[in-house]
C-alpha positions as CSV (number, residue, x, y, z in Angstrom):
1,M,0.2,0.1,0.2
2,S,1.1,3.3,-0.7
3,I,-0.4,7.0,-0.5
4,Y,-1.0,7.0,-4.2
5,D,-3.6,4.0,-3.6
6,F,-5.6,6.7,-2.3
7,S,-8.1,8.9,-4.1
8,V,-9.9,12.3,-2.2
9,K,-12.6,14.6,-3.4
10,D,-11.2,17.9,-4.9
11,G,-13.4,21.5,-3.9
12,N,-16.0,20.6,-6.2
13,E,-16.4,16.9,-4.8
14,N,-14.8,15.0,-7.6
15,E,-12.9,12.1,-7.3
16,V,-8.7,12.8,-7.6
17,S,-6.1,10.0,-7.3
18,M,-3.4,10.5,-5.6
19,E,-1.7,8.7,-8.8
20,E,-1.5,12.6,-10.2
21,Y,1.1,13.5,-7.7
22,K,3.4,10.6,-7.9
23,G,6.9,12.4,-8.5
24,K,6.3,15.3,-6.7
25,V,7.1,16.3,-2.8
26,L,4.1,16.7,-1.0
27,L,2.7,18.8,2.0
28,I,-0.5,17.7,3.1
29,V,-2.1,20.0,5.7
30,N,-5.5,19.9,7.2
31,I,-6.6,24.2,7.8
32,A,-9.1,26.1,9.0
33,T,-10.2,29.7,8.2
34,E,-10.7,30.3,11.8
35,C,-7.4,29.3,13.8
36,G,-4.9,30.7,15.7
37,Y,-2.7,29.5,12.9
38,T,-4.7,30.5,10.1
39,P,-2.0,32.8,9.2
40,Q,0.2,30.1,8.2
41,L,-1.5,30.1,5.0
42,E,1.2,32.7,3.9
43,G,3.7,30.7,4.4
44,L,2.6,27.8,2.6
45,Q,1.5,29.7,-0.4
46,H,4.9,31.6,-0.2
47,L,6.5,28.1,0.0
48,Y,4.4,26.8,-2.9
49,A,5.1,30.0,-5.2
50,K,9.2,29.2,-4.6
51,Y,9.0,25.3,-5.2
52,R,6.3,24.6,-7.4
53,S,8.2,24.2,-10.4
54,N,11.2,22.2,-9.1
55,G,7.8,19.7,-8.5
56,F,6.9,20.9,-4.9
57,E,2.6,20.8,-4.0
58,I,0.6,21.2,-1.1
59,L,-2.5,19.4,-0.5
60,A,-4.9,21.4,1.6
61,F,-7.9,19.6,3.7
62,P,-10.5,21.6,5.3
63,C,-11.4,20.2,9.2
64,N,-13.7,21.6,11.0
65,Q,-13.4,19.1,13.6
66,F,-11.5,20.9,16.0
67,Q,-14.1,23.6,17.7
68,G,-15.9,24.5,14.2
69,Q,-12.8,26.8,13.1
70,A,-13.7,26.0,9.3
71,P,-17.0,26.5,8.7
72,G,-18.8,27.5,5.4
73,S,-18.5,25.2,2.2
74,D,-15.7,24.1,0.3
75,K,-15.9,27.0,-2.3
76,E,-16.7,29.7,0.7
77,I,-13.3,28.5,2.2
78,A,-11.1,28.0,-0.9
79,S,-12.7,32.0,-1.4
80,F,-11.4,33.1,1.9
81,C,-8.3,31.4,1.6
82,S,-7.7,33.1,-2.0
83,M,-8.5,36.2,-0.9
84,R,-6.7,37.0,2.6
85,Y,-4.2,34.8,1.9
86,G,-3.3,34.5,-1.9
87,T,-3.2,30.7,-1.8
88,T,-3.2,28.8,-5.1
89,F,-2.4,25.7,-3.9
90,M,-5.0,23.1,-4.4
91,Q,-7.4,22.6,-1.8
92,F,-9.9,19.4,-1.0
93,H,-13.2,19.1,-0.1
94,K,-13.8,19.5,3.7
95,I,-12.5,16.4,5.9
96,E,-12.4,14.8,9.6
97,V,-8.7,14.0,10.0
98,N,-9.8,11.5,13.1
99,G,-12.1,9.2,14.5
100,D,-14.8,7.3,12.6
101,G,-15.3,9.9,9.9
102,E,-11.8,10.3,8.8
103,I,-10.7,9.8,5.4
104,P,-8.9,6.7,4.7
105,L,-6.0,8.8,3.5
106,Y,-5.3,10.4,6.7
107,R,-5.5,7.1,8.7
108,Y,-2.6,6.1,6.5
109,L,-0.7,9.4,6.7
110,K,-1.2,8.8,10.4
111,D,0.0,5.7,10.3
112,Q,3.1,6.3,8.7
113,A,4.3,8.9,10.6
114,G,5.1,10.1,13.9
115,E,6.2,7.8,17.0
116,I,3.1,6.8,17.9
117,P,1.2,5.0,14.7
118,G,-2.1,6.4,14.1
119,Q,-2.3,8.8,17.0
120,D,-5.1,11.3,16.6
121,I,-4.1,14.8,15.2
122,R,-4.5,17.3,17.8
123,W,-5.1,20.4,15.8
124,N,-5.8,22.2,12.5
125,F,-2.6,22.9,10.5
126,T,-1.0,19.7,11.2
127,K,1.5,19.2,8.2
128,F,2.8,15.9,6.7
129,L,5.7,15.8,4.3
130,V,6.0,13.3,1.4
131,D,8.7,12.4,-0.7
132,R,8.8,11.8,-4.7
133,E,8.5,8.1,-4.2
134,G,5.4,8.8,-2.1
135,K,6.5,7.8,1.3
136,V,5.8,9.8,4.2
137,I,9.0,11.7,5.6
138,G,7.5,13.4,8.4
139,R,4.5,14.7,10.9
140,Y,4.6,18.0,12.0
141,D,3.0,19.7,14.8
142,S,0.3,22.4,14.1
143,A,3.0,25.3,16.0
144,I,5.8,23.9,13.4
145,T,5.2,26.7,10.9
146,P,5.7,26.1,7.1
147,E,8.8,27.9,7.0
148,S,10.7,25.9,9.3
149,L,10.3,23.2,7.1
150,E,11.9,24.9,4.5
151,T,15.1,22.7,4.5
152,E,14.0,20.0,4.7
153,I,11.5,20.1,1.7
154,E,14.6,21.6,-0.5
155,K,16.6,17.6,0.6
156,L,13.9,16.3,-1.5
157,L,13.6,18.2,-4.2
């Protein structure tokens, strides 16, 4: 099993195979619009703009599981992110990252990274770094800024 065996829904609820991202370095993050970490969207966009041409992609998944910090529809969230922070990276359908409703991709990410396989996500803006072969390289807590991952991303590119 690999990350490429999964499909997710885009912001229009169309199925997207993770195969589309084969050969790219990925930063997968659960985002929110009303979270203390929401300004990290600016740092994420900066990384995306800087490294996209080198095969880097950010896959953002809105998540409303943490104190309702991602209210609104997929379109409303996407509009907020692009208008307020200038985001241009891929934003997917709102998901759950823990519990019975978690999507299979997140179950896989949690099992592949971290000190305790399967450990629940504690908050929005948890990040997973994936190399070009689809291997989960690391899991980074919300407080870890996107900018602090730049060296790790450069090594993988």
